[in-house]
C-alpha positions as CSV (number, residue, x, y, z in Angstrom):
1,M,24.3,25.4,-14.0
2,E,24.2,22.3,-16.2
3,K,21.4,19.4,-17.2
4,I,20.8,16.3,-18.6
5,V,18.6,16.0,-21.5
6,I,17.0,12.4,-22.0
7,E,14.8,11.5,-25.2
8,G,13.1,8.5,-23.5
9,G,12.1,5.0,-25.5
10,H,15.3,3.5,-26.7
11,R,16.3,-0.1,-25.8
12,L,20.0,-0.3,-24.2
13,E,22.1,-3.1,-25.5
14,G,25.8,-3.4,-25.1
15,T,28.7,-3.9,-22.7
16,V,29.2,-1.1,-20.0
17,A,32.2,-1.0,-17.8
18,V,31.6,-0.2,-13.7
19,S,33.8,2.2,-12.3
20,G,35.5,2.3,-8.6
21,A,33.4,2.5,-5.7
22,K,33.2,6.2,-4.5
23,N,32.1,4.4,-0.8
24,A,35.2,2.5,-0.8
25,A,37.4,4.5,-2.0
26,L,36.4,7.8,-0.2
27,P,37.8,5.8,3.4
28,I,40.7,4.1,1.9
29,L,42.4,7.3,0.6
30,V,41.3,8.7,3.9
31,S,43.3,5.9,5.6
32,S,46.8,7.2,3.8
33,L,46.8,9.5,6.7
34,L,47.8,7.0,8.9
35,T,51.0,6.5,7.6
36,E,54.1,7.8,6.2
37,G,55.4,7.4,2.4
38,W,53.7,7.1,-1.0
39,N,50.4,4.8,-0.9
40,T,49.1,4.0,-4.6
41,F,45.3,3.6,-5.1
42,H,44.2,2.2,-8.5
43,N,40.6,2.1,-9.8
44,V,39.9,5.3,-8.3
45,P,36.6,7.0,-9.9
46,D,36.7,10.5,-11.0
47,L,34.1,12.0,-9.1
48,K,33.2,15.2,-7.5
49,D,33.6,13.7,-4.1
50,I,36.6,12.2,-4.7
51,R,38.0,15.5,-5.8
52,T,36.9,16.7,-2.8
53,I,38.5,14.3,-0.4
54,K,41.5,14.9,-2.6
55,R,41.6,18.6,-1.5
56,L,41.1,18.0,2.1
57,L,44.1,15.7,2.4
58,I,45.9,18.6,0.6
59,D,44.5,20.9,3.1
60,L,46.2,18.7,5.8
61,G,49.5,18.6,4.3
62,A,49.2,15.9,2.4
63,N,50.9,15.3,-1.1
64,V,48.4,13.9,-4.0
65,E,49.3,12.9,-7.3
66,T,46.5,11.7,-9.7
67,S,47.1,10.1,-13.3
68,Q,43.8,8.9,-14.6
69,S,42.3,6.4,-12.5
70,V,45.4,6.1,-9.9
71,V,46.0,8.3,-6.9
72,K,48.8,8.6,-5.0
73,V,49.0,10.0,-1.4
74,D,51.9,10.6,0.9
75,A,50.5,11.7,4.2
76,G,54.4,12.2,5.7
77,G,53.8,15.7,5.9
78,L,50.8,16.7,7.8
79,N,50.6,20.1,8.9
80,S,47.4,20.4,9.9
81,Y,44.8,18.6,11.9
82,E,41.9,20.9,10.9
83,A,38.9,19.8,8.0
84,P,37.1,23.3,7.6
85,Y,33.7,24.0,6.9
86,D,34.1,24.8,3.0
87,L,35.1,21.5,2.1
88,V,33.3,19.5,4.9
89,R,30.1,20.7,4.3
90,T,29.7,19.9,0.9
91,M,30.2,15.8,1.6
92,R,29.7,14.4,4.5
93,A,32.3,11.3,4.0
94,S,34.6,14.6,5.0
95,V,34.2,13.4,8.9
96,L,36.1,10.1,8.3
97,V,39.5,12.3,8.8
98,L,38.4,12.8,12.4
99,G,39.4,9.1,13.4
100,P,42.9,8.6,11.5
101,L,43.7,12.5,12.6
102,L,43.1,11.8,16.5
103,A,45.0,8.2,16.0
104,R,47.9,9.8,14.0
105,L,48.1,13.5,15.4
106,G,46.7,13.3,18.7
107,G,43.9,15.9,17.6
108,A,41.3,16.9,15.1
109,R,39.5,19.7,14.6
110,V,36.6,18.7,11.8
111,S,33.4,20.7,10.5
112,L,30.2,19.1,11.1
113,P,29.1,17.5,8.0
114,G,27.0,18.1,5.2
115,G,26.1,15.9,2.0
116,C,23.1,15.2,0.6
117,A,19.5,16.4,2.2
118,I,18.0,12.4,2.6
119,G,17.3,12.8,6.5
120,A,19.1,13.2,9.9
121,R,22.3,11.1,9.5
122,P,23.8,12.2,13.5
123,I,27.5,11.5,14.4
124,N,27.2,11.1,17.7
125,L,28.0,7.4,17.3
126,H,31.4,8.4,15.9
127,L,32.0,10.6,18.8
128,N,31.0,8.2,21.6
129,G,33.0,5.3,20.1
130,L,36.0,7.9,20.0
131,E,35.2,8.6,23.6
132,E,35.3,5.0,24.1
133,L,39.0,5.1,23.2
134,G,39.8,8.0,25.1
135,A,39.3,11.1,23.4
136,S,38.0,14.0,24.7
137,I,35.4,15.4,22.5
138,S,33.6,18.7,22.5
139,L,31.8,20.8,19.9
140,E,32.8,24.6,19.6
141,H,31.2,27.1,16.8
142,G,30.3,24.1,14.5
143,Y,33.3,22.3,14.7
144,I,34.1,18.7,16.7
145,E,37.3,18.9,18.8
146,A,38.9,16.5,19.4
147,Q,41.9,15.6,21.7
148,A,43.8,12.4,23.3
149,R,47.2,12.1,24.3
150,S,46.9,8.4,23.4
151,L,43.8,6.0,22.5
152,K,43.5,2.6,24.2
153,G,41.5,-0.2,23.0
154,A,37.7,-0.7,24.6
155,E,34.6,-2.5,23.7
156,I,32.4,-0.1,21.5
157,Y,28.9,-0.9,20.6
158,F,26.4,1.0,18.0
159,D,23.1,1.1,18.8
160,V,22.3,1.7,15.2
161,V,24.6,0.0,12.2
162,T,26.7,3.0,10.7
163,V,29.2,2.6,7.9
164,T,31.0,5.6,8.3
165,G,30.8,5.3,11.9
166,T,32.4,1.6,11.9
167,E,35.0,3.0,9.1
168,N,36.1,6.1,11.6
169,I,36.4,3.9,14.8
170,M,38.3,1.2,12.8
171,M,41.0,3.7,11.5
172,A,41.2,5.4,14.9
173,A,41.5,1.8,16.6
174,V,44.3,0.7,14.6
175,L,46.8,2.3,16.0
176,A,45.2,2.4,19.6
177,E,46.9,0.5,22.4
178,G,45.6,-2.9,23.1
179,L,42.4,-4.5,21.3
180,T,38.9,-2.9,20.3
181,T,36.1,-4.9,19.7
182,L,32.9,-3.3,17.7
183,R,29.8,-4.7,17.8
184,N,26.7,-4.5,15.7
185,A,29.4,-2.7,13.3
186,A,28.3,-2.5,9.4
187,R,29.0,-5.2,7.4
188,E,29.3,-3.3,3.7
189,P,31.6,-4.8,1.3
190,E,33.2,-0.9,1.8
191,V,33.7,-1.8,5.2
192,V,35.5,-5.1,4.5
193,A,37.9,-3.3,1.6
194,L,38.8,-0.8,4.1
195,A,39.8,-3.4,6.4
196,E,41.8,-5.1,3.9
197,A,43.7,-1.9,3.3
198,L,44.1,-1.4,6.9
199,N,45.7,-5.0,7.1
200,R,48.0,-4.7,4.1
201,M,49.3,-1.8,5.7
202,G,50.2,-3.8,8.9
203,A,47.2,-3.7,10.8
204,R,45.3,-6.5,12.8
205,I,41.4,-6.5,12.0
206,T,39.6,-9.6,12.1
207,G,35.8,-10.1,11.7
208,A,35.3,-7.6,9.0
209,G,32.1,-8.5,7.1
210,T,30.3,-9.6,10.5
211,P,28.8,-7.8,13.2
212,V,31.8,-8.0,15.4
213,I,35.0,-6.6,14.3
214,K,38.1,-6.9,16.5
215,I,41.3,-4.6,15.8
216,R,44.6,-5.2,17.9
217,G,46.4,-2.1,17.8
218,V,49.9,-1.8,16.4
219,K,52.6,1.2,16.5
220,T,53.0,2.2,12.9
221,L,51.7,1.3,9.6
222,K,53.3,1.3,6.2
223,P,52.4,2.5,2.7
224,I,50.8,0.1,0.3
225,S,49.3,-0.5,-3.6
226,F,45.6,-1.1,-3.4
227,T,42.8,-1.6,-6.0
228,I,39.4,0.0,-5.1
229,I,36.6,-2.6,-5.2
230,P,33.5,-2.2,-8.1
231,D,30.6,-0.1,-7.4
232,R,27.9,-2.1,-6.6
233,I,25.5,1.0,-6.7
234,E,26.9,2.1,-10.2
235,T,26.3,-1.8,-11.2
236,G,22.7,-1.9,-9.7
237,T,21.7,1.5,-11.4
238,F,22.8,-0.5,-14.9
239,M,20.9,-3.5,-14.0
240,V,17.8,-1.3,-13.3
241,A,18.4,0.6,-16.8
242,A,18.0,-2.8,-18.3
243,G,14.8,-3.4,-17.1
244,V,13.3,-0.1,-17.7
245,T,14.0,-0.3,-21.3
246,R,13.7,-4.0,-21.8
247,G,17.3,-3.9,-22.9
248,N,20.2,-6.2,-22.7
249,I,23.2,-5.2,-21.1
250,K,26.6,-6.9,-20.1
251,I,28.0,-5.1,-16.9
252,V,32.0,-5.9,-17.1
253,G,34.0,-5.3,-14.0
254,C,31.3,-5.7,-11.2
255,E,31.4,-8.2,-8.5
256,P,28.2,-10.3,-8.3
257,N,28.7,-11.0,-4.7
258,H,27.9,-7.8,-3.3
259,L,24.7,-7.7,-5.3
260,G,22.8,-10.9,-3.7
261,A,19.6,-8.5,-2.6
262,M,19.3,-6.3,-5.7
263,I,19.9,-9.8,-7.9
264,N,17.4,-11.7,-6.1
265,K,14.7,-8.8,-6.3
266,L,15.5,-7.9,-10.0
267,Q,14.6,-11.4,-10.7
268,Q,11.4,-11.7,-8.9
269,T,10.1,-9.0,-11.2
270,G,10.8,-11.3,-14.3
271,I,14.2,-9.7,-15.3
272,T,17.1,-12.4,-16.3
273,V,20.4,-11.9,-14.6
274,E,23.1,-14.5,-15.2
275,E,26.3,-14.6,-14.0
276,E,29.0,-14.3,-17.0
277,T,33.0,-14.9,-16.7
278,D,33.6,-11.3,-16.6
279,G,30.4,-10.0,-15.3
280,L,27.1,-10.2,-15.4
281,R,24.3,-10.1,-17.8
282,V,20.9,-8.6,-17.5
283,V,18.0,-8.8,-19.7
284,G,14.7,-7.0,-19.7
285,T,11.5,-8.5,-19.8
286,E,8.2,-7.2,-21.6
287,T,6.2,-7.6,-18.5
288,I,7.6,-6.5,-15.3
289,S,6.5,-8.1,-12.1
290,S,5.6,-5.5,-9.7
291,V,7.3,-6.8,-5.9
292,D,7.5,-5.5,-2.4
293,V,11.2,-3.9,-1.7
294,K,12.4,-2.9,1.9
295,T,15.9,-1.2,2.8
296,L,17.8,-2.5,5.1
297,P,21.8,-2.4,6.3
298,Y,23.9,-5.0,4.1
299,P,23.4,-7.8,3.2
300,G,19.8,-6.3,2.5
301,F,18.5,-4.5,0.0
302,P,20.5,-1.2,-0.3
303,T,18.9,2.5,0.7
304,D,21.2,3.7,-2.1
305,M,19.0,1.6,-4.9
306,Q,15.8,2.3,-3.5
307,A,14.9,5.5,-5.7
308,Q,16.0,3.6,-9.0
309,F,14.2,0.6,-8.1
310,M,11.0,2.8,-7.8
311,V,11.1,3.6,-11.2
312,L,11.3,0.0,-12.5
313,M,7.8,-0.6,-10.0
314,C,6.0,2.4,-11.8
315,L,6.4,0.2,-15.2
316,T,4.5,-2.9,-13.7
317,N,0.8,-3.3,-14.1
318,G,0.5,-4.3,-10.3
319,L,1.1,-2.4,-6.8
320,S,4.0,-2.7,-5.1
321,V,5.0,-1.4,-1.7
322,V,8.7,0.3,-0.8
323,S,9.8,0.5,2.7
324,E,12.6,2.8,3.6
325,T,14.2,1.9,7.1
326,I,17.4,3.4,7.0
327,F,17.2,7.4,6.2
328,E,13.5,9.0,7.2
329,N,13.5,11.8,4.4
330,R,14.6,9.8,1.4
331,F,10.9,9.9,-0.7
332,I,12.3,13.4,-2.1
333,H,12.2,12.0,-5.4
334,V,8.7,10.7,-5.5
335,S,7.4,14.1,-6.5
336,E,9.4,14.5,-9.5
337,L,8.2,11.1,-10.8
338,Q,4.7,12.2,-9.9
339,R,5.4,15.1,-12.8
340,M,6.2,12.3,-14.8
341,G,3.2,10.7,-14.5
342,A,4.0,8.0,-11.8
343,D,1.0,7.0,-9.5
344,I,3.0,7.1,-5.8
345,T,1.3,7.3,-2.8
346,V,3.5,8.1,0.1
347,S,2.6,7.6,4.1
348,G,5.6,7.9,6.7
349,T,8.2,5.8,5.5
350,T,6.4,3.8,3.2
351,A,5.6,4.6,-0.4
352,V,2.8,2.7,-2.3
353,V,3.6,2.5,-6.1
354,R,0.9,1.7,-8.7
355,G,1.7,0.8,-11.8
356,G,0.1,0.7,-15.0
357,R,0.3,4.6,-16.0
358,R,2.8,5.5,-18.7
359,L,5.9,8.0,-18.1
360,T,6.2,11.2,-19.7
361,G,8.9,13.3,-20.4
362,A,9.0,16.6,-18.2
363,P,11.7,18.9,-16.6
364,V,12.1,17.8,-13.3
365,M,14.8,18.4,-10.6
366,A,17.6,16.6,-8.4
367,T,17.4,16.7,-5.2
368,D,20.4,14.1,-3.9
369,L,22.7,12.0,-5.7
370,R,20.6,8.8,-6.0
371,A,17.4,10.5,-6.8
372,S,19.6,12.1,-9.9
373,A,20.0,8.5,-11.2
374,S,16.4,7.4,-10.5
375,L,14.9,10.3,-12.6
376,I,17.5,9.6,-15.6
377,L,16.2,6.0,-15.7
378,A,12.6,7.4,-15.4
379,G,13.7,9.7,-18.6
380,L,14.9,6.6,-20.5
381,A,11.7,4.5,-19.8
382,A,9.3,7.9,-20.6
383,E,7.5,8.9,-23.9
384,G,9.3,12.4,-25.0
385,T,11.9,14.7,-23.9
386,T,13.1,14.9,-19.9
387,E,15.4,17.8,-18.7
388,V,17.1,16.8,-15.3
389,S,18.4,19.8,-13.4
390,R,20.7,20.4,-11.0
391,V,22.6,17.4,-12.1
392,Y,25.8,18.1,-9.8
393,H,24.5,15.9,-7.3
394,I,25.2,13.0,-9.8
395,D,28.5,14.0,-10.5
396,R,29.2,13.1,-6.7
397,G,28.6,9.5,-7.4
398,Y,28.5,8.3,-11.1
399,E,31.6,8.7,-13.4
400,C,30.5,10.0,-16.7
401,I,26.8,8.6,-16.3
402,E,25.6,10.2,-19.4
403,K,28.2,8.9,-21.8
404,K,28.0,5.5,-20.3
405,L,24.1,5.1,-20.9
406,A,24.6,6.9,-24.3
407,Q,27.1,4.1,-25.2
408,L,24.5,1.6,-24.8
409,G,22.1,3.4,-27.0
410,G,20.4,6.0,-24.8
411,H,19.6,9.2,-26.4
412,L,20.7,11.6,-23.8
413,W,23.4,14.4,-23.5
414,R,24.6,17.1,-20.6
415,T,24.0,21.0,-21.7
416,R,23.9,24.2,-20.2
417,A,20.6,25.1,-18.0
């Protein structure tokens, strides 16, 4: 098992390039199941989750070719509609194959998903939506069994905003007969990117990026060439890295329009965030102001940045309140930050962070993807040496993060535990 070792106290400076967004690449790669012929996807990050979804596509009978950041998929020869437990258990996004398989083949058998242990993320909203489209759904021996002779458009309301639920139903509806309307749909940029890819294939989707998405079904789709959008969470992590090290980082290849809530909160702390022609420049401040933050569905503050922002709040001289409204179990990283000297008190879905105590290096353990990033950031800011174990979590969502941070002047490296 590998770990990342960090010698803290070094200011980060320089330029870093952001990779393609994992959470956009996964559903867009899966959308290739809806077509025959070679789809070409550019700016695909080399991540553990991406490798998992490619293995799943191959298991289903698709041909997959990879050359650096370009992935080509031809799903013309699908010969299976089963997504097995061994693959789905490692990554929740594998459930995204459910809608496309049902629309394309009329059936799907998908293992109930796994992923990060950050709280319950039930897929009942996916299943209810597919039933509204005319599918027959049952749960047998840990698998979702779905059948449909044909799918028909329907009015679907999501009780809770769900990104993967919106994406799954949207992919199923593009080949359904008639009009499907999704209400209380997710508005994330990754949802918009998927809609753009599907429309490029010949789908008829309007309203992506708003709470109401309308999909007019078509008979067939065609393969496309498409570029994955930049990763806004990786961008946000580098922004916080500049803040916790009082650094000066230029982040290129990002999309500032996707980062409104994050930019606003960082500016409230006194950190300078300026848009430049090819990205963002983030300059830290010696005195970081404490601010409260509440996670919300997009365009609110992203839950995937909560752990990283909490590290920044540990470095203030004041008190801040972090409220988590998306997942009920996403403060697992707090106990590890406390090992490094952080003063954090958790009560339910609220964490009170009292700044003014220095962080010191310690051996810590990553518990999920974003917690991993927060511990690395804490290590960069801490005095002494921090060792982060179980870093396989971070490989699910960050491409070569230790190398990118080292290029900015961070003293960190990967080694065997």
